[in-house]
C-alpha positions as CSV (number, residue, x, y, z in Angstrom):
1,M,-3.9,11.0,-54.7
2,W,-2.9,11.5,-50.8
3,S,-4.9,12.6,-48.4
4,G,-3.9,15.6,-45.5
5,G,-3.5,13.2,-42.8
6,V,-1.3,11.3,-44.6
7,L,0.6,13.6,-46.0
8,T,0.9,15.4,-42.7
9,A,2.3,12.1,-41.2
10,V,4.9,11.7,-44.1
11,F,6.3,15.4,-43.5
12,M,6.2,15.1,-39.6
13,K,8.2,11.6,-39.9
14,N,10.7,13.0,-42.3
15,T,10.9,16.3,-40.2
16,A,12.2,13.9,-37.1
17,Y,13.9,12.1,-39.2
18,R,16.4,15.4,-40.6
19,M,16.1,16.7,-36.5
20,S,17.6,13.4,-35.1
21,R,20.4,13.6,-38.4
22,K,21.2,17.3,-37.3
23,L,22.2,16.2,-33.6
24,F,24.0,13.6,-35.2
25,R,26.3,15.6,-37.0
26,F,27.4,18.1,-33.3
27,P,28.2,15.6,-30.8
28,A,28.5,18.1,-29.2
29,L,25.2,19.7,-28.2
30,R,23.6,15.6,-28.0
31,S,26.6,14.7,-25.3
32,T,25.9,17.5,-22.8
33,A,21.8,16.8,-22.6
34,R,22.3,13.3,-22.3
35,R,25.0,13.6,-19.6
36,G,22.9,15.9,-17.7
37,Q,20.4,13.7,-18.2
38,T,21.7,10.6,-17.4
39,A,23.6,11.8,-14.1
40,I,20.1,13.0,-12.8
41,E,18.8,9.3,-13.6
42,Y,21.8,7.6,-12.1
43,L,21.3,9.9,-8.8
44,L,17.8,8.9,-9.3
45,V,18.2,5.4,-9.4
46,T,20.9,5.4,-6.6
47,V,18.6,7.4,-3.6
48,S,15.5,4.8,-4.2
49,L,17.8,1.9,-3.8
50,L,19.3,3.4,-0.7
51,V,15.8,4.4,0.7
52,V,14.1,0.5,-0.3
53,F,17.9,-1.1,1.2
54,V,17.8,0.9,4.7
55,V,13.3,0.7,4.5
56,M,14.3,-3.5,4.5
57,Y,17.6,-3.4,6.7
58,Q,15.4,-1.5,9.1
59,S,12.0,-4.0,9.3
60,L,14.4,-6.9,9.0
61,Q,16.0,-6.3,12.3
62,W,13.2,-5.0,13.6
63,Y,11.1,-8.1,12.9
64,L,14.5,-10.7,14.1
65,S,14.5,-8.4,17.6
66,G,11.2,-9.2,17.9
67,E,12.0,-13.2,17.1
68,F,14.7,-13.0,19.2
69,T,13.0,-11.9,22.0
70,R,10.1,-14.3,22.2
71,G,12.8,-17.0,21.6
72,G,14.8,-15.7,25.0
73,L,11.4,-15.6,26.5
74,I,10.6,-18.9,25.4
75,I,14.2,-20.8,27.1
76,L,13.6,-18.8,30.1
77,R,10.0,-20.5,30.1
78,M,11.4,-24.3,29.2
79,Y,14.5,-23.8,32.7
80,K,11.7,-22.7,34.9
81,E,8.9,-25.5,34.3
82,D,12.0,-27.8,34.2
83,A,13.5,-27.8,37.3
84,W,16.2,-30.5,37.7
């Protein structure tokens, strides 16, 4: 004897399976929805990667300019201390 929950789960599973089979019969319906979703996903990934790389570039540029300034000060101090 089937209980109500099991019967409902089997019915829902079969309904989802039948609906997915209908999508494969009509590739035009499936492809337009997927194509738009894929394009938006590609755009979002591209924008997020661009933001990450720009932030990394700016932070490294800021860090390296500070390092060069500190290195230049050390070199100038060494020339002043060690005069020939």
